[in-house]
C-alpha positions as CSV (number, residue, x, y, z in Angstrom):
1,M,-13.3,-52.8,11.3
2,S,-14.1,-49.6,9.3
3,K,-12.2,-46.4,9.8
4,R,-13.8,-43.9,12.2
5,F,-13.0,-40.4,13.5
6,S,-13.3,-39.0,17.0
7,T,-16.0,-36.5,17.8
8,L,-13.4,-33.7,17.7
9,D,-12.0,-34.7,14.3
10,T,-15.5,-35.1,12.8
11,T,-16.7,-31.7,14.1
12,R,-13.5,-30.1,12.8
13,L,-14.1,-31.5,9.3
14,L,-17.8,-30.3,9.4
15,F,-16.6,-26.8,10.1
16,E,-13.8,-27.0,7.5
17,H,-16.5,-27.9,4.9
18,P,-19.6,-26.1,6.3
19,K,-21.5,-25.8,3.0
20,I,-22.7,-29.4,3.4
21,L,-24.6,-28.8,6.7
22,F,-25.6,-25.3,5.6
23,R,-27.5,-26.8,2.6
24,M,-29.0,-29.6,4.8
25,I,-30.3,-27.1,7.4
26,E,-31.8,-24.9,4.6
27,R,-33.6,-28.0,3.2
28,M,-34.7,-29.0,6.7
29,D,-36.2,-25.5,7.3
30,R,-37.8,-25.5,3.9
31,N,-39.6,-28.8,4.7
32,E,-40.4,-27.6,8.2
33,A,-38.8,-30.8,9.6
34,R,-36.6,-31.6,12.6
35,F,-34.6,-34.3,10.8
36,I,-32.4,-34.8,7.7
37,R,-33.1,-37.6,5.3
38,E,-30.1,-39.9,5.0
39,S,-30.4,-40.1,1.2
40,D,-30.3,-36.3,1.0
41,L,-27.2,-36.2,3.2
42,V,-25.4,-38.9,1.1
43,A,-26.3,-37.1,-2.2
44,E,-25.1,-33.7,-0.8
45,V,-21.8,-35.2,0.4
46,M,-21.1,-37.0,-2.9
47,D,-21.9,-33.9,-4.9
48,Y,-19.8,-31.6,-2.7
49,T,-16.7,-33.9,-2.6
50,R,-16.4,-34.2,-6.4
51,G,-14.4,-31.0,-6.5
52,L,-12.0,-32.0,-3.8
53,G,-8.7,-33.8,-4.0
54,K,-8.5,-37.6,-3.5
55,A,-7.3,-37.5,0.1
56,D,-9.8,-34.8,1.2
57,R,-12.6,-36.5,-0.7
58,E,-12.1,-39.8,1.2
59,R,-11.7,-38.0,4.5
60,V,-14.9,-36.1,4.2
61,R,-16.9,-39.1,3.0
62,L,-15.7,-41.2,5.9
63,A,-16.3,-38.5,8.5
64,L,-19.9,-37.7,7.2
65,N,-20.8,-41.4,7.0
66,T,-24.0,-42.1,9.0
67,D,-22.3,-44.7,11.2
68,N,-19.4,-42.4,12.0
69,L,-21.7,-39.5,12.8
70,F,-23.8,-41.7,15.1
71,R,-20.8,-43.2,16.9
72,S,-19.3,-39.8,17.5
73,G,-22.6,-38.6,19.0
74,L,-23.4,-35.9,16.5
75,I,-26.5,-37.8,15.4
76,I,-28.6,-38.6,18.5
77,D,-31.3,-40.7,16.8
78,I,-32.1,-42.5,13.6
79,I,-35.8,-42.9,12.7
80,K,-37.0,-45.4,10.2
81,A,-40.3,-44.2,8.6
82,D,-42.0,-44.4,5.2
83,G,-39.1,-46.6,3.9
84,E,-36.4,-44.1,4.6
85,R,-33.9,-43.3,7.4
86,R,-34.2,-39.9,9.1
87,L,-31.2,-38.5,11.0
88,V,-31.7,-36.3,14.0
89,F,-28.6,-34.2,14.7
90,Q,-27.5,-32.7,18.0
91,D,-29.4,-29.4,18.7
92,A,-26.1,-27.9,19.8
93,L,-24.4,-28.6,16.5
94,I,-27.4,-27.3,14.4
95,N,-27.6,-24.1,16.5
96,L,-23.8,-23.6,16.2
97,M,-24.0,-24.0,12.4
98,R,-26.9,-21.5,12.4
99,A,-24.8,-19.0,14.4
100,C,-22.1,-19.2,11.7
101,N,-24.6,-18.2,8.9
102,A,-27.1,-15.4,9.6
103,S,-29.3,-16.5,6.7
104,L,-30.0,-19.8,8.7
105,Y,-31.4,-18.0,11.8
106,Q,-34.9,-19.2,12.4
107,E,-37.6,-16.5,12.6
108,L,-39.5,-16.7,15.9
109,T,-43.1,-17.6,15.4
110,D,-46.0,-16.6,17.6
111,A,-46.2,-20.2,19.0
112,R,-42.5,-20.2,20.0
113,L,-42.7,-16.8,21.6
114,R,-45.8,-17.7,23.6
115,G,-44.0,-20.9,24.7
116,H,-41.2,-18.8,26.2
117,L,-43.7,-16.5,27.9
118,V,-45.6,-19.4,29.4
119,T,-42.3,-20.8,30.7
120,L,-41.4,-17.5,32.4
121,R,-44.9,-17.2,33.9
122,D,-44.4,-20.7,35.4
123,V,-41.1,-19.7,36.8
124,R,-42.7,-16.6,38.4
125,N,-45.5,-18.8,39.9
126,R,-42.9,-21.1,41.4
127,L,-40.9,-18.1,42.6
128,E,-43.9,-16.8,44.6
129,T,-43.9,-20.0,46.8
130,S,-40.1,-20.4,47.0
131,S,-38.1,-20.1,50.2
132,F,-35.5,-17.7,48.8
133,S,-32.8,-19.4,50.8
134,D,-29.5,-20.4,49.3
135,A,-29.5,-23.5,51.5
136,D,-32.7,-24.7,49.7
137,P,-31.7,-26.7,46.6
138,D,-35.1,-26.1,45.0
139,Y,-34.5,-22.3,45.1
140,T,-31.0,-22.5,43.7
141,E,-32.2,-24.8,40.9
142,L,-35.1,-22.4,40.2
143,R,-32.7,-19.4,40.1
144,D,-30.4,-21.3,37.7
145,D,-33.4,-22.2,35.6
146,L,-34.5,-18.6,35.5
147,N,-31.1,-17.3,34.4
148,E,-31.0,-20.0,31.7
149,R,-34.5,-19.2,30.4
150,V,-33.9,-15.4,30.2
151,S,-30.4,-15.8,28.6
152,Q,-31.8,-18.2,26.0
153,L,-34.7,-15.9,25.2
154,I,-32.3,-12.9,24.7
155,G,-30.0,-15.0,22.5
156,L,-32.9,-16.1,20.3
157,L,-34.3,-12.6,20.0
158,R,-30.9,-11.2,19.1
159,Q,-30.5,-13.9,16.4
160,N,-34.0,-13.0,15.2
161,V,-33.0,-9.3,14.9
162,L,-29.9,-10.2,12.9
163,R,-32.0,-12.5,10.7
164,M,-34.6,-9.7,10.1
165,Q,-31.9,-7.2,9.4
166,T,-30.9,-9.3,6.4
167,I,-34.4,-9.1,5.1
168,S,-33.3,-6.6,2.4
169,A,-31.5,-9.5,0.6
170,Q,-34.6,-11.7,1.1
171,L,-36.9,-9.0,-0.5
172,A,-34.5,-8.7,-3.4
173,D,-34.7,-12.5,-3.9
174,L,-38.5,-12.4,-3.8
175,S,-38.7,-9.6,-6.3
176,G,-35.9,-10.8,-8.6
177,D,-38.2,-11.3,-11.6
178,A,-39.9,-7.9,-11.3
179,S,-37.6,-6.3,-14.0
180,R,-37.4,-9.3,-16.2
181,A,-41.1,-9.9,-16.9
182,P,-43.0,-6.5,-17.0
183,E,-46.0,-8.1,-18.7
184,K,-46.5,-10.4,-15.7
185,Y,-45.9,-7.7,-13.1
186,L,-49.4,-7.6,-11.7
187,E,-49.5,-11.3,-11.2
188,F,-46.0,-11.3,-9.8
189,R,-46.9,-8.4,-7.4
190,Q,-49.9,-10.3,-6.0
191,N,-47.7,-13.4,-5.3
192,L,-45.0,-11.2,-3.8
193,F,-47.6,-9.4,-1.6
194,E,-48.8,-12.7,-0.3
195,Q,-45.3,-14.0,0.6
196,I,-44.3,-10.8,2.3
197,V,-47.6,-10.5,4.2
198,T,-47.0,-14.1,5.5
199,L,-43.5,-13.1,6.5
200,Y,-44.8,-10.0,8.3
201,E,-47.8,-11.6,10.0
202,R,-46.0,-14.9,11.0
203,H,-42.7,-13.5,12.2
204,I,-42.3,-9.8,12.4
205,K,-45.6,-8.7,13.9
206,P,-45.6,-11.4,16.7
207,T,-42.1,-10.3,17.7
208,L,-43.2,-6.7,17.8
209,V,-46.2,-7.6,20.0
210,F,-44.0,-9.8,22.2
211,L,-41.5,-7.0,22.8
212,N,-44.0,-4.2,23.3
213,P,-44.3,-3.3,27.0
214,D,-47.8,-1.9,26.4
215,T,-49.2,-5.1,25.0
216,R,-52.3,-6.4,26.8
217,L,-52.8,-10.2,26.7
218,T,-56.1,-11.9,27.5
219,D,-54.5,-14.9,29.2
220,G,-52.2,-13.1,31.6
221,S,-49.3,-10.7,31.9
222,N,-47.0,-9.8,29.1
223,L,-43.2,-10.3,29.0
224,F,-42.2,-7.2,30.8
225,E,-44.9,-7.4,33.4
226,T,-43.8,-10.9,34.2
227,L,-40.1,-9.8,34.6
228,E,-41.1,-6.8,36.7
229,A,-43.1,-9.1,39.0
230,M,-40.1,-11.4,39.5
231,V,-37.8,-8.4,40.1
232,R,-40.2,-7.1,42.9
233,L,-40.3,-10.6,44.5
234,L,-36.5,-10.9,44.5
235,E,-36.0,-7.4,45.9
236,G,-38.6,-8.1,48.6
237,H,-36.6,-11.1,49.7
238,D,-33.2,-9.3,49.6
239,D,-31.9,-11.1,46.5
240,H,-30.7,-7.9,45.0
241,S,-28.0,-9.5,42.8
242,L,-30.5,-11.6,40.8
243,A,-33.0,-8.8,40.8
244,D,-30.4,-6.4,39.2
245,Q,-29.4,-9.0,36.7
246,L,-33.1,-9.6,35.7
247,F,-33.7,-5.9,35.5
248,R,-30.7,-5.4,33.1
249,S,-32.1,-8.3,31.0
250,S,-35.5,-6.6,30.7
251,I,-33.7,-3.4,29.5
252,S,-31.8,-5.5,26.9
253,L,-35.1,-7.0,25.7
254,N,-36.7,-3.6,25.5
255,A,-33.8,-2.3,23.4
256,L,-34.6,-5.0,20.7
257,Y,-37.9,-3.5,19.9
258,K,-36.7,-0.5,17.8
259,P,-34.5,-2.5,15.2
260,I,-37.4,-4.9,14.6
261,Q,-39.8,-1.9,14.2
262,A,-37.4,-0.5,11.6
263,V,-37.6,-3.8,9.7
264,A,-41.3,-3.6,9.8
265,Q,-41.3,-0.1,8.3
266,E,-38.9,-1.3,5.6
267,V,-41.3,-4.1,4.6
268,E,-44.2,-1.7,4.4
269,H,-42.2,0.7,2.3
270,F,-41.1,-2.1,0.0
271,L,-44.7,-3.1,-0.7
272,R,-45.4,0.4,-2.0
273,K,-42.6,0.3,-4.6
274,T,-43.3,0.3,-8.3
275,R,-41.7,-2.1,-10.8
276,R,-38.9,0.4,-11.6
277,G,-38.3,1.0,-7.9
278,M,-38.0,-2.8,-7.3
279,A,-35.4,-3.1,-10.1
280,Q,-33.4,-0.3,-8.6
281,Y,-33.7,-1.8,-5.2
282,N,-32.5,-5.2,-6.5
283,A,-29.5,-3.6,-8.3
284,M,-28.4,-1.9,-5.1
285,E,-28.8,-5.1,-3.1
286,H,-26.9,-7.0,-5.8
287,F,-23.8,-4.8,-5.6
288,Y,-24.1,-4.5,-1.8
289,G,-23.9,-8.3,-1.6
290,K,-20.7,-8.2,-3.6
291,L,-19.2,-5.7,-1.3
292,R,-20.3,-7.8,1.7
293,A,-18.5,-10.8,0.2
294,L,-15.3,-8.8,-0.2
295,K,-15.6,-7.7,3.4
296,D,-16.2,-11.3,4.6
297,D,-12.9,-12.2,2.9
298,T,-11.1,-9.9,5.4
299,E,-12.7,-11.6,8.4
300,T,-10.4,-14.7,8.2
301,L,-7.5,-15.8,10.4
302,S,-5.0,-14.3,7.9
303,L,-3.6,-11.1,9.4
304,R,-2.6,-9.9,5.9
305,R,-6.2,-9.6,4.7
306,K,-7.1,-6.3,6.3
307,W,-8.3,-4.3,3.2
308,L,-11.0,-4.9,0.7
309,E,-9.6,-6.1,-2.6
310,G,-12.1,-4.1,-4.6
311,G,-10.1,-3.5,-7.8
312,D,-12.1,-6.0,-9.9
313,F,-15.3,-4.7,-8.4
314,A,-14.5,-1.1,-9.3
315,R,-13.5,-2.0,-12.9
316,S,-16.6,-4.2,-13.4
317,T,-19.2,-1.7,-12.1
318,G,-17.7,1.6,-13.2
319,F,-19.0,3.3,-10.1
320,L,-15.5,4.4,-9.0
321,V,-13.8,5.0,-12.3
322,G,-12.0,8.4,-12.1
323,L,-12.6,8.8,-8.4
324,R,-8.9,8.9,-7.6
325,A,-8.4,11.8,-10.0
326,Q,-10.8,13.9,-8.0
327,Q,-9.6,15.9,-5.0
328,R,-11.0,15.0,-1.7
329,P,-13.3,17.7,-0.2
330,K,-11.4,19.9,2.2
331,H,-13.0,20.2,5.6
332,Y,-12.9,23.4,7.6
333,A,-12.0,23.3,11.2
334,F,-11.2,26.0,13.8
335,G,-7.7,26.0,15.0
336,Q,-6.5,26.0,18.6
337,S,-3.7,28.6,18.6
338,S,-4.1,32.3,19.6
339,S,-2.5,33.4,16.3
340,Y,-5.2,31.6,14.3
341,Y,-7.9,33.6,16.0
342,Q,-5.9,36.8,15.6
343,L,-5.7,36.2,11.9
344,L,-9.4,35.3,11.8
345,F,-10.5,38.5,13.6
346,S,-8.1,40.6,11.5
347,E,-9.7,39.3,8.3
348,L,-13.2,39.9,9.7
349,E,-12.3,43.5,10.6
350,L,-10.8,44.1,7.1
351,R,-14.0,42.8,5.4
352,L,-16.2,44.8,7.7
353,S,-14.1,47.9,6.9
354,D,-14.6,47.2,3.2
355,L,-18.4,47.0,3.8
356,R,-18.4,50.3,5.7
357,R,-16.5,51.9,2.9
358,Q,-19.0,50.7,0.3
359,S,-20.1,54.3,-0.4
360,E,-16.5,55.2,-1.2
361,V,-16.1,52.6,-3.9
362,P,-15.3,54.4,-7.2
363,V,-17.8,54.1,-10.0
364,L,-15.5,52.8,-12.7
365,Q,-16.4,53.0,-16.3
366,E,-17.0,49.7,-18.1
367,V,-14.4,48.7,-20.7
368,A,-15.6,46.2,-23.3
369,G,-13.2,44.0,-25.2
370,S,-10.9,45.4,-28.0
371,G,-13.1,48.5,-28.4
372,R,-12.0,50.2,-25.3
373,E,-10.5,53.7,-25.5
374,S,-7.1,54.6,-23.9
375,R,-8.7,57.6,-22.3
376,V,-11.4,55.5,-20.5
377,D,-8.8,52.9,-19.6
378,L,-6.5,55.5,-18.0
379,Q,-9.3,57.1,-16.1
380,R,-10.4,53.7,-14.7
381,I,-6.9,52.9,-13.5
382,N,-6.5,56.3,-11.8
383,Q,-9.7,55.9,-9.9
384,L,-8.6,52.4,-8.9
385,Y,-5.2,53.8,-7.6
386,Q,-7.0,56.4,-5.6
387,W,-9.1,53.7,-3.9
388,L,-6.1,51.6,-3.2
389,E,-4.5,54.5,-1.3
390,T,-7.2,54.1,1.4
391,L,-7.3,50.3,1.4
392,E,-6.2,48.6,4.6
393,L,-3.9,45.7,4.1
394,R,-2.1,43.3,6.5
395,P,0.8,40.9,6.0
396,T,-0.3,37.9,3.9
397,A,1.4,34.9,2.2
398,D,-0.5,35.4,-1.1
399,L,-1.0,39.0,-1.9
400,V,-2.6,38.3,-5.3
401,R,-5.3,36.1,-3.9
402,E,-5.9,38.6,-1.1
403,L,-6.3,41.5,-3.6
404,H,-8.6,39.3,-5.7
405,G,-10.9,38.6,-2.7
406,R,-11.0,42.3,-1.7
407,L,-11.6,43.7,-5.2
408,D,-14.1,41.0,-6.5
409,G,-17.6,42.0,-5.5
410,F,-16.6,45.5,-4.4
411,I,-15.4,47.0,-7.7
412,P,-18.1,47.3,-10.4
413,G,-17.1,45.4,-13.6
414,Y,-14.1,43.9,-11.9
415,R,-11.7,42.0,-14.2
416,F,-8.2,40.5,-14.0
417,A,-6.9,43.6,-15.7
418,D,-7.9,45.6,-12.6
419,L,-6.0,43.0,-10.5
420,L,-2.9,43.4,-12.5
421,A,-3.1,47.2,-12.2
422,A,-3.6,47.0,-8.4
423,L,-0.8,44.5,-8.1
424,N,1.6,46.6,-10.1
425,R,0.8,49.6,-8.0
426,L,1.5,47.8,-4.7
427,V,4.7,46.2,-6.0
428,N,6.1,49.6,-7.0
429,S,4.7,51.5,-4.1
430,P,4.0,49.2,-1.2
431,P,2.2,50.4,1.9
432,E,4.3,52.2,4.5
433,G,6.4,49.8,6.6
434,M,5.8,46.8,4.3
435,Q,7.5,45.1,1.3
436,V,6.4,42.7,-1.5
437,T,8.4,39.5,-1.9
438,T,8.1,37.6,-5.2
439,T,8.4,33.7,-5.1
440,N,8.9,31.1,-7.8
441,R,5.6,29.3,-6.8
442,F,2.7,29.6,-9.3
443,R,-1.0,29.6,-8.5
444,T,-4.2,29.9,-10.5
445,L,-7.3,32.0,-10.1
446,E,-10.6,31.5,-11.7
447,Q,-13.3,34.1,-12.3
448,A,-17.0,33.3,-13.0
449,P,-19.1,33.4,-15.1
450,D,-16.6,33.2,-18.1
451,C,-14.4,30.7,-16.2
452,E,-11.4,32.9,-17.1
453,Q,-8.1,31.7,-15.5
454,F,-5.2,33.8,-14.4
455,V,-1.8,32.1,-13.7
456,Y,0.4,34.2,-11.4
457,R,3.6,34.1,-9.5
458,K,2.9,34.0,-5.7
459,R,3.8,37.2,-3.9
460,R,4.0,37.8,-0.1
461,L,3.3,41.1,1.6
462,E,5.6,41.3,4.7
463,T,6.5,43.8,7.3
464,N,9.7,45.6,6.4
465,T,12.4,44.6,8.8
466,T,15.2,46.6,7.2
467,D,14.5,49.8,9.1
468,T,17.2,52.5,9.1
469,E,19.3,52.5,12.2
470,Q,18.8,55.6,14.3
471,E,21.7,57.3,16.0
472,P,21.4,57.5,19.7
473,D,20.4,60.8,21.2
474,H,23.1,62.7,22.9
475,A,22.3,64.6,26.0
């Protein structure tokens, strides 16, 4: 007696080595068949297991033997035709494998969609003559059948949406040779156009028509009209629970229209691309696929794999080289404390005061390079000192930057020499009731357009707390 595995062990091995059935399902879809040839399965198993260890190789070959698959119930029928054996697998197993790989989702054709619509119309007709009594087994069976049909339709359409949302990779595969053979681009574009039009006409457009509530069909009501009729029937016979459930299902179906419409627009936009645009499109899809593969590695049972291991990707592409050396952009957010708003309004008042005093800004004489005269330089500083006497200042943690902001744009021909002069004046003669404190922290200022830099020691302008004690008044 040959070694055999239970259904659970066989299924477990199939999901531990899913590539075998993935490739078989791809071949089955490519041939538009509902079976897998035994010879193809044997060849695929032998080819896949060559890279496994001896124990794993023997285990997989025994589990995927035709006799073991048939005895375990995963193969429901073996058809002999044209001198070959054709294996029909359980629909549940095939559908579960498709659910594990979005690329294996089947696009819904017009025939399949109309088949679901005809089934729902039949349920509606049977519902019109139903007793609507929970004691009637015909009605309870009809209600269960309705729930199953609607849930199955929603599941198929959601899978179809996920399949269509991966159409970018499919378009990249179809146009992969666009950048490699520019001399055959016109012929290639014609073939590409035919394939994409077939995809659009056979799969995308029928789904759009099926999910459009405004569609008018010659043979009867559309999907949403059929569901609305059943909702009215159920509400009229006080079955509000099923009516609400059916109404929510119709909302879910209606929400699937927009993502499929976005896919249709993407296909139309792709057909208008030039050869260079296709090459750029394929490059982006290529690297996006690599990032998706890195993300898939984190979706395993290992709790340690939480982050993308993208070091090799960054070094191989060069996209991110030097990115860590760049500072992140600082966002500006309003604070919540009252002191924050007091500082903000105080700064606005000072700036508005400077604008109002625009007419009082001294006209300083320009001083150019090493040819300046001491007389002109002295006159400029004296005018600057006179203007500083009327300048309103408040306590600040960085007096140099504060002065730079106040002088730049207000003083004609402003330069760092003016800042030094103003700073020296305030250090030696601070405003009344204030003092200047020098720290050991250094900061840098830049001035356009010459990109001149000024490294300074940070100074604080503080309120003077060392007031002289006053003697008490004697009566």
